[in-house]
N, C-alpha and C positions, 0 to 999 in steps of 0.2 A: 398416209406418206410415211408412217411408221414403217410400217410393213419396208420401205421402196429404202427408204435408206438401212436398216437391220439387213435387209435383206441383202446389199451391197459389201456391208460389213463383215456377214456371215458366206458369205455365196458357196454352197455348198458340201454346209455345214447339217450334220446329224438330227433332224426332228426339224426344219426350218422349211417351208412351201415356201420357195421362190420365185421370186417377182422375178416376170417373162419383161416388162413395160409398163411407163407408167407417165405420166403426164405432169407436168409443173404441177406445180401444187392440192396433188394428191388427188387428183379430181377423178382419176380412173388409176385400175393396178387390176395389172394382168398376172394372174399366176395360170402350172399346168392345172388342167379339170382334175379334181380330186371329189372323190365320194364322201362329205362330213360321216361325221360318227353320228350313229343310233344313240340315241338314249339308254337303249337296251345296254349297248357295244359301251357308250362311258361307264358302265356302270361297275364292269369286269375289270375300266380299263385303270392303268396306275401311273395316275400321275403327274406322281412328287419325280417317278423313276424315269421318265421322257425329258422332262422338264429341270431336273436338276444334275449336272451333268458335275464334276471336277472342276474344267475347266472355264464354265459357264452356265448362264441360267439362262430359259428361254422366256422373256414374260407374257404367258402367253396365263390369259382364264381359266379359272380350272372348271370349267362347261365344258358340253359335249359337239358345243356346233364353234368352240374353239378348232376343235383336231378333225382333221380328216383322214382317207385313204390313201395315198401316189406313190402309184406302184409295190403296192402289196407292205410298204409302209405307213405309218403311223407320223403324222405332220402337223407342228401349228401351221395353222393356216390363219389366223390371227393373231398377229403377237404387235408387241406394242403400249408400253405404257398410257 
């Protein structure tokens, strides 16, 4: 549910994987297909540079399966508090 609410507020904001569809109550959330970041990719990934923007912070956990590749860009796929 958090992804749905945050995605609605951050529609097309860099770094967030958008929610395309969801059911009430957060039972189902549909996002574009991404390739989840591997542990090896995550070791080279600069977490702070993606999540810490001057105007906003992406609320994503500091772990590989919170991020993926969408159209050649790294995006948060598991975000929320």
